[in-house]
N, C-alpha and C positions, 0 to 999 in steps of 0.2 A: 504493500499499500503505499503511494506517494506521500511525503510529509505535507502538511498544511501550509501554504504559503503565506507568511504573515509580512504585513507592513506596519512598521511604528511611526507613528506621527509625534512628534516631540522627541525625538531620539536622543538629543543630545541634553535633555534636561535630567533631573535627579531621577525621576521615575523611568524616563525613557532608557537611560543607561542600563538600568537593572532589569528592564524587559529585554534589552539587547543580549545582556549578559545570561540570563536564565533561558531566554528562548532559544539562544544558539546551544545550549547544552540539552536541549528537549528534543529527543530522536522523533517525536511525532510532527515536530514543526521546522519550518525552514524561515528565518529572516530574509526576505528578498528584498526590501527597500527600508531605509532609515531616513525619514523626512524631517526636514527643520524649516523654519522661515527663510525666506530668500535672502534676507540680510544678516543672517546668524555667522558669527565668525567661525565657526567650525565646519561650516560648507566645504566638501571635498575632502575632509578628514575621514579615515576610516572609522567606521561606526564601532567596531570590536575593540580598536586601540583606544577610543575615546571612552570606552565604558570599562576599560581597564582589563580587557581579556585579551584573548590570541585575536591577531588580526583575522578579519573575516573578508578583507578584499570587497568590502561593501562601504562605498564612499556615501557619506551624508550628503542628502540632495534636497533640492526644493522641489522637485518635479518626480513624478512616478512613471516610469519609463519601462516598467517590467509587468509581466502578468501577475496576479495576486489571488488569494482566495478570500482575505479578510483584513481588515484594518484596524488597530487598536490605536485610539486617540488618548494621549496622557500628554496634554499640552496646555493651552491657555484657552479661554473661551473664544477668541478670534481665530485660532487655530483649529478649533473644532468646527467653526462655522465653514471654514475653507475646504476642511478635508470632508465635510458633509457633501458638499457639491461634487467633490472628486468621486466619492461612493455612489452618489445618485448617477453620475454620468456613466460610471462603470459597472453599474450594478452590485457593488461589492458590500458584504456585510460589515457593518460598524460594531467595535466594541467602545463605548463611549464612557471613559472614566474621568475625564477632566469635570471639574466643578465651577461654580462661580457665573454660570450663565444667566443672562437676562430672560425675561419673560417671553420676549419676541425670539430668542434662540431656542428656548425650550419648545415653543410652539412648532419652530420649523422642524426640530427632530420628530416631534410627534408625528407632523405630517409625512415626513420621510418614512417613517416606519410603515407606512401603507406600502411603499414601493420596494423597500430593503428591509432585512432583517436588522435589528440594532438591540444590542444588550447595553441597557442605561441603568448605572447604579452610582449613588455619590461615593460608595466604598466597594472595592473589590475583595476586601478581606473576607475570607471564609468565617472567622470568629465574630466580625461585626454582624454580617448577615444573620448569623446564628443568633446574636444578641437582639436583633432586630425582631427575630420571631419571638423571643421570650418577652421583650418589650410589649409586643402585641398582646400575648397572653396576659400579662400582668396589667395591662390597661383594661382589658376586658373583664377581667375577674374583680377589678377594684374600683370600676366605674360607678357602683352603687353604694359605696362604703359609707357607713351612717355618718361618720364624722367628716367627710370630704376628703378629697386626696389634693395635695399641691405637688405639681410636677416641676421640677427644674432639670435643667440639662447642662452640664459642664464639661467643656472639651479643651484639650491641650494639644497644641501643635507648636511645631519648629516656627523660630523667628521669621523665616523666609516666607512663610504662607500668605498670600495676598488676600483671600476672601475670608470673611469674619461674619457669623460663626461658619463652621466648616459645612458644607453640603451634607455629610453625614449626619452632623447634629440637627440640622433641618429636617432631614428625613426621619430621624428619631422623633423629632416633634409633631410631624405628619402622622405618623403611626398611633402616637398616642392621642392625637386630636380625633384621629378616626374612631377611635373607640370611645373617647371620653367626652369629646365634644367642646373641648376649648376653642375658642375663637380670636384671642389675643395672644400676641407675642410681646414679651418684655424683654429687651436686650441689656443686661446689667441694671443696677439700681445704685443711686445715690441721693443725697438730700433727705427730704421727708416725702416719699410718694405716697404715704398712707399704708393702711392694711392692705395685704395682698388680697386679691380679688381670685374667685374660684375658676373664672373662665380664662385664665392666663396660663401660659407656659413660659418659663424664665430660661433665658439663655445667657451663658456666661464663658467668654472666651479667652483662654489663656495662651500667650504667645513667649515661649521659652527656648533657648538653646536650640537643640536639634532633635527635639522630641518628635518622633515619627506619627504619633497620634494616639489619643486616649479620649475616651468618651464616657462620662457617668450619667446615667439616668436615675434621678432621685424621685420617689414616690413617698411623699411626706405625709403622715396621718397623725392624729392624737395618739400620743403613747407609743408609737412604732414607725419605723421607716424601712422601707424597702430600697436598695440601691443595686443597679446592675452596671457593672464596669468591664470595659473591653479594653486592653492596652496592646499596641504593636511596640515589639523589641526591636524592629528593623523594619524597611521599606519592602522586603521580599515578598511579605504577606500580599501586598497590593500587586505587585507584579505577577506572581503565581496566580492569584485569582483571576487576573485579566487575561492571562495566557489560557486558563481553564475556559473562561468566558469565549475566548477564540475558537478553541476546539469546539465548542458547544454550538457556535452560530454559524460557522464556516458550512455553506451549503445549504443553509437553513432558509425557511420560508419567510417572506415578509411579516412583520410584525413588530411589537415592542415587548421586549423580554428583560427579566430582572435576573438578579443572582439567585432568587429563589427558583427560578427554572433551570439556571446552570446547575444548582445544588439538589434540585429534586425536591424541595421543601413545600 
């Protein structure tokens, strides 16, 4: 069986480098293109050398000039928007791992999923997606708790992360609200905002050092508290999840998929 031909968009970024490194070691996959923006300083350099692994004879490029089976986008919102057009033109499945998109960009991805298969998740981590399922179970079980339940979400990431709160934190909030009905988002607190209302979810974003990602969902009740916490020790969990999603969606039918589909949850 021939390996799945994978394109990495954002291949010179922190996650892109790990995708190149880990994907090049996977016998089921073949990295056939490493894309970056047209003004990126690493254009022309070998993707393997840039990623700190064996030279792959695969130059970083701003254009796709080879045949492929699937594209993994781990770039920036503008890069996602550009590669979406490429996928639509060529009928290529897309694994969308970038976060921080505008509402208009999100609408474009949803529309595109009617023509091509897209796996779209704010986090590609196996543990994060399992925690999302546990969060859904907890929210459903606690929604009618007699004393009421206060939900706060605390996330930590490295100092270089540009969007806040993280897309993963917002997804946790969406899951909670779908079960418990909160309608307000509060981002941090200061001064005298008054008593906490029952219809809000609080978000708190911490940016420190090289933290690859940590999320805690707090269900606070009178007399007891439940916390669900998931931590990454390095970025490989996100890269490995994205590669798993690429294997899942390559050759698939048009539609919008999540990591639950990839994991069979």
